N, C-alpha and C positions, 0 to 999 in steps of 0.2 A: 753323325757317326760317333759311336761310343769311344771313350778314351780311357786307357788303363789308369791314368793318373786320377780319375774320378771314381774308380771302382770302389774304394773303401768308403768315401763319404756317401756314395750312392747306395752301398750295401747298408750302412747305418740308417739312411733315410728310408729304405725299403722296409727294414725291420721296425723302425719307430712308427711309421705311418701305415704299415701293412700295405705298402704300394706294390702293385704288380704291373710291370711295363706292358703296354698294349699288345705288342707282337709276341709275347711269351706264351708258349703252350705250358701252362702251369701244371696240369696233370702229368704231362710227360716229364717235366723237371722233377716232380715229386716221385714219380715211378723210378726214374734213374737214381735218385738219391737213395731210395729204399733198397734198390738192387746193390748199390755200392756199399751201403752199410751192412747188408747181409753178406756180401762177398768178403768183407773184412773179417767177419766172424767165421765164415765157412772156410776161407783159406787158411786160417790159423789151425783148424782141425784137420783139414783134408788136403791142403796143397802139398804136392810132393816136394822133396828137398831140392833146393836150387843147386844144381851141379855145375853152374858156370864157374870157371876158375877165376875170372875177373869180371866185375860188373861196373858199369859206368857210374852207378850211384856211390861206389866206394873208390873211384879212381884217384881221388885226391887224398885218401887216407894213408896211414903209415904203410910203407911198402913191405916192411917186415911182417906186419899183420896180414897183408894180402898174400905174402908168400906162404905163411902157415895155413891160411884158408885154401889156397890153391893146391897145397900138398896134403890136404885132407887130415890135418891135425884136429883132434877133438877139442871143441870149445867148452869153456865152463858154462854151466847153465846160468842164465841171468837170475837175479833175485826175483822172487815171486811177484813183488809189487811192480816190477817193470813190464810184465806182460800187458797189463791194461794200459800202461803208458805208451808202449809201442803201438797198440791198437788205436789209441786215441788219435794219433797222427792221421791214420787213414780215415777215421770217422769225421774229424774236423775238416780235412781236405774236401770230403764229399759235401759237408754242410756249407763251407765257404763257396765252393763252385756253384752249388744250388742257389744260394741267395744272390750271388753275383749275376747269374742268369736271370733270376726273377727281377732284379733291379734294372735289366735292360742291356747288360753287356754281353758281348758275343764270346762264347767259349767253344773251342774246337780242339782237335788233336789230343783228346784226353787219353792218357796212357799210351800215346803213340809209340810204336816200336822203332827204335833207332839203333844205329851202328856207327862206331868210330874206330877205324883201323881194325875192324873185325870184332870189336868188343861191343856186346849188346846191352841195351838198357831201354828205359821208357821214360818219357817226360811226363810231368803232371798235366800241363795244358797250355794252350795258346789262348790268351784273353785279349780281345780287341786287336788281334794280329800281332801280339807281343808274347814272347815266351815267358811263362810264369812258373815258378816252383813254390809250392806252399810249404811252410814250416810252422811247427808249433814249438814254443820255446818257454823256458822258465824266465823269471825276472832277469837273472844274470845273463842268460843267452840272448834274451830280447834286446838288451842294451848294446850288444855287439853289432846289431843291425842299424846302420845309420841311413840317412836319406839317400845317399849316393855311394855307399861302400860298406864293406863288412870290416869291423875292427877285430883283429886277432881271429882269423879264419882257421881255427884249430881242427875242424872236422872236414876240410876239403870241399866246402860248398861251392867255391868259385870254380874249381876244376870240374866238379859235377855239372854245374849249369853251363860252363863253357863247352863241355862236350855235347850237351843237348843243343846248344846254339849252333855249334859247328855242324852237327848232323842235319839241322833244319835250315841252315844257311842264314842264320840271324846274326846281326852285328851287335846286338845288345840283349839284355835279359833283365828279369825282375824277380824279386822275392816278395811274396805276401806272407807276412809273419804274424802269427797269433800268439800273444802273451797268454798262456794257459792259466796264469794266476789272476790276471785282471780283466781279460777279454779284450784288451786293446789290440788294434791291428796297425801294421806299419807296412808301407811299400818301400822297398829298397831297390833302386835302379842300378844296374851294373852296366856301365857304358864302355868299360875296358875289360874285355874278356881275355883269357889266357890262350896262348898258342898250344892247344890241347892235343893235337894229333901226335906231335913229337913225344909228349909226355906219356900218352897211352902206349906208344910203341916201346918206350923205355920201360914202363912197368911190365909189359908183356915179356920183355927180355929178362927183367929181374926175377919174375916168378917162375920162369922156365928153368932157372939154374938149380943145381943140386943142393946148394946150401943157401940160407937166407942172407939178405944184405946185412950190413952192420947195424947195430942199434942206432937210431937217430940221435943226434947230439942233445936233443931236448928230453930224452926218455927218462933220465935220472939226474937229479940235481946233486950238489956237492954233499948234501946230508944223506944221500942214499934214498931219497923220496921219489917215488914214481910220479911222472907227469900225469895230469888228470886223464889224458888220452889213454895212457897205459893202464891206469886204474880201472877204466871202463872196458878195457879190451878183454875179450874172452880167452886170449892166449897168453896172458901175462905170466902164468906159472911156467908154461913152456919156454917163454922168452927170457924170463929173469931168474928162474929157479926159486929158491926158498925165499919167501916174503914174510914180513911181519906186518900185521894190521894194527893200527892204532886209531881209536875213535876220539874225535874232538867235537863234542856236542853232537850234531847231526851229521858230521862229516867223518868219513873213514878214509884214512890215508894208508898207503902201502909203502913199505921200506924194504930194500934189498938187504938180505942177511948175508948171502955168500955171492960175491961178484963173479966167482968162477963157476957157479952152478948154472943150470938152464941148458937148453940145447944150443950147441954151436957157440 
């Protein structure tokens, strides 16, 4: 029986030796891979707007951001260079799943539709009967994924995967993370999941209110600089009002100009 803990070395072996496991329908795997790559491009151009007020994939993110989205505030357009970055995640997930299958590991429940307390979402896959979420990461983000935990989970990955696990009745889960700068892969196992149903119910209550929740304590530091999560947020102008941008090398930071500006 295949074991999730050997998925990464087996994937490398399959690529290096051009090894195809005996019971694999190679042509079917390739066909599905091509369909998923095509779907990533097709959906960008043709998929209708997601009108869900709350999504499982965002359930661990800033509740104020989720409030703005649920109340149909207009988001800033992402920088042009980010469109391909977003699509890259879908393409690399399809590639990793394909090679994992070719190397002999069992993959099922791909994009299975799930629900927690009425909030909808879909998981990436179940590999060797273990829940897996695929992530692509920069060098900096990659280093946050350890063998058995995530250091500084700023983007709510634990809440997200805990929700998938809850819906599937799983007691543990795993991340397979690709460093998009180096091609290195890492398996991070999460053996302690969060009590997510209560959190989902709480977020549903927060976004149903007429005004947003208070700014999180981490949003702005003593120098008026926005936290990285706020800098990437498409609602930062609505949330914080007038901002000043300063560039330090390749990094742009945002600073609050008028603390009394912004909505609410």
